[in-house]
GUVOMAR-725120 format. One line per 10 residues: their letters; for each residue z, y, x of C-alpha. Coordinates in steps of 0.1 Angstrom, whole numbers, m for minus. Each point is the difference from the previous one (the first is absolute). Layout:
N
A = Z:Y:X ~ ...
END
This chain:
236
MKDLALAGNT = 6:m139:23 ~ 1:8:37 ~ 22:31:3 ~ 22:25:m20 ~ 10:36:6 ~ 25:20:m20 ~ m2:37:m5 ~ 27:12:m25 ~ m7:m18:m32 ~ m35:m10:10
LYVGGDFTAT = m5:m35:15 ~ m34:m3:17 ~ m14:m36:2 ~ m28:m12:22 ~ m18:m34:2 ~ m31:m18:m11 ~ 3:4:m37 ~ m25:16:m23 ~ 22:8:m30 ~ 36:7:m10
GGGAASRIAA = 19:2:m32 ~ m15:34:m6 ~ m37:m11:4 ~ m25:m1:28 ~ 13:10:35 ~ m19:m9:32 ~ 25:m13:25 ~ 25:29:m3 ~ 20:13:m29 ~ 31:20:m9
YNVDTGAWSA = 30:m11:m21 ~ 25:24:m16 ~ 33:m17:3 ~ 16:21:m27 ~ m27:m5:m27 ~ m15:m33:10 ~ m35:15:m1 ~ m28:m10:24 ~ m28:23:12 ~ m30:m4:22
LGSGVSEGTY = m4:22:31 ~ m35:13:m8 ~ m26:m26:7 ~ 22:m17:26 ~ m16:m17:30 ~ m32:m20:3 ~ m28:m14:22 ~ 20:m19:25 ~ m6:m35:13 ~ 29:m13:m21
TVVYGLEVTG = 9:34:m15 ~ 38:0:1 ~ 28:25:7 ~ 25:m13:26 ~ 22:30:7 ~ 14:31:m18 ~ 21:28:14 ~ 12:31:m19 ~ 6:32:20 ~ 3:37:m8
DGLYVGGDFG = m37:5:m1 ~ m11:m29:m21 ~ m4:m38:m2 ~ m16:m17:30 ~ m19:m32:m7 ~ m12:m26:24 ~ m21:m32:m6 ~ m34:m15:m2 ~ m22:24:m19 ~ m30:22:6
KAGGKTASGF = 6:26:m26 ~ 30:17:m16 ~ m3:21:m31 ~ m38:m4:3 ~ m1:15:35 ~ m6:m17:33 ~ 33:m11:16 ~ m1:m28:25 ~ 32:m18:m6 ~ 23:30:0
TRWDGAAQLA = 4:30:m24 ~ 25:25:m12 ~ 4:6:m37 ~ 17:33:m9 ~ m4:m2:m38 ~ 38:1:m1 ~ 1:33:19 ~ m8:34:m15 ~ m13:26:24 ~ m1:38:4
IITAAAGGSF = m10:23:29 ~ 24:27:11 ~ m14:29:21 ~ 17:22:26 ~ m13:32:m16 ~ 7:m6:m36 ~ 24:m30:m2 ~ m6:m19:m32 ~ 14:m21:m27 ~ m2:m35:m14
RSDDGVQITF = 10:m17:m32 ~ 1:m37:m3 ~ m11:m21:m31 ~ 37:m4:m9 ~ 9:37:3 ~ 14:3:35 ~ m10:35:12 ~ 2:14:36 ~ m9:35:10 ~ m6:12:36
PAGAVASDTT = 0:37:10 ~ m25:14:25 ~ 10:m8:35 ~ 17:m33:m8 ~ m26:m19:20 ~ m18:9:32 ~ m33:m14:m11 ~ m16:m17:m30 ~ 23:m29:m9 ~ m5:m29:m24
IRFVSQGRPA = 29:m7:m23 ~ 4:m35:m14 ~ 23:m10:m29 ~ 8:m36:m9 ~ 22:m8:m30 ~ 23:m29:9 ~ 18:m6:m33 ~ 30:m13:19 ~ 12:5:36 ~ m9:m27:24
VSVPQNTITL = 35:3:16 ~ 35:m3:m14 ~ 12:28:m23 ~ 34:18:m1 ~ 28:m18:m19 ~ 9:11:m36 ~ m35:14:m6 ~ m30:m8:m21 ~ m34:6:15 ~ m23:20:m22
GAFRFTATNA = m30:2:23 ~ m12:0:37 ~ m29:13:18 ~ m13:8:35 ~ m18:30:15 ~ m19:m3:32 ~ m23:25:18 ~ m26:0:28 ~ m18:28:17 ~ m37:2:6
AGQPVTSFGK = 3:m22:31 ~ 17:m28:m20 ~ 34:7:16 ~ 31:m4:m23 ~ 17:32:m11 ~ 37:m5:m9 ~ 13:36:0 ~ m13:34:m10 ~ 2:36:13 ~ 11:12:m34
AYTLRVPYDP = 18:m18:m28 ~ m18:m14:m30 ~ 13:m1:m36 ~ 1:m34:m16 ~ 4:m5:m38 ~ 7:m35:m12 ~ 1:m7:m38 ~ 24:m23:m17 ~ 1:m16:m34 ~ 28:15:m21
AHVSAPSKLQ = 2:m31:m21 ~ 15:m18:30 ~ 23:29:11 ~ 29:11:m21 ~ 17:20:27 ~ m26:19:22 ~ 28:12:23 ~ 3:m36:13 ~ m36:m1:12 ~ m7:0:37
LAYWEGAKWV = m33:2:20 ~ 5:m17:33 ~ m21:m7:31 ~ 1:m29:23 ~ 13:9:35 ~ m8:m33:16 ~ 33:m17:m6 ~ 13:16:m31 ~ m8:21:m31 ~ 9:37:3
GMLPCAGCKV = 5:21:m31 ~ m20:33:m1 ~ 22:17:m26 ~ 15:24:2 ~ m21:22:23 ~ m13:35:0 ~ m28:4:m25 ~ 7:m35:m15 ~ 12:m9:m34 ~ m2:m24:m29
DAANNQIIVV = m21:19:m26 ~ 13:m17:m32 ~ m21:24:m22 ~ m32:m14:15 ~ 12:m35:9 ~ m6:3:37 ~ 17:1:33 ~ m10:28:24 ~ 6:m2:37 ~ m11:19:31
ADHFTDFAIF = m6:m19:32 ~ m21:0:32 ~ m5:m37:8 ~ m17:m31:m14 ~ 15:m35:m5 ~ 8:m23:m29 ~ 17:16:m31 ~ 18:m15:m29 ~ 17:13:m32 ~ 35:m14:m6
LQVDLDQQLY = 23:3:m30 ~ 37:m3:8 ~ 18:m25:m22 ~ 37:5:m8 ~ 20:m32:5 ~ 33:12:m15 ~ 4:m29:m24 ~ 23:m27:12 ~ m5:m36:m8 ~ 31:m20:m10
LPLVRR = m1:m38:2 ~ 22:m21:m22 ~ 31:m15:16 ~ m3:m38:2 ~ 32:m21:4 ~ 2:m36:8
END
């Protein structure tokens, strides 16, 4: 093992190995810290002098991999590549807007005029936030949206607000009114509820918010700590 990179509940591992607990994996693999399951990243890397992964870095647009290899995922890559298998993509246009639905049910809808030109939306499920969470809360999920225009420049705010629908599992939520969808402001989490056009839709088990910027997001469930703990009195 040469390097590790954590993205939510996924730990990426790079090195000079050819297999993990989950089977064959050529120098790079992913480990789910919640389930303990290993998975290969496609065909991995190959055709280097020594064929080894030395460095890993997770960003908003994928996993960057550096090392000694000539191919990555079966394609030519001279020692450096980006794997965006963790990211799910959609194209939003200026004329029509557009929508996107992730594999785990997060849905975002943009109206026409939200972007000035064709814009690529990237979604990465993080499982758990990479930063500290508010006190007295349970984290139910976390994810990141990023966007780039046709020139590859980052887009962090939009001309018109989008609508974001985030599902939750009712089996883990007995009081939907205690749910909060928050965004990371750079130094702290900021709750998005209440806001105009926003609500917890308990009938459909989803949180709906309206916003005009991208960052990291997380779902928190407030926990009541109204029970006092009494310790026995000990006398000498």
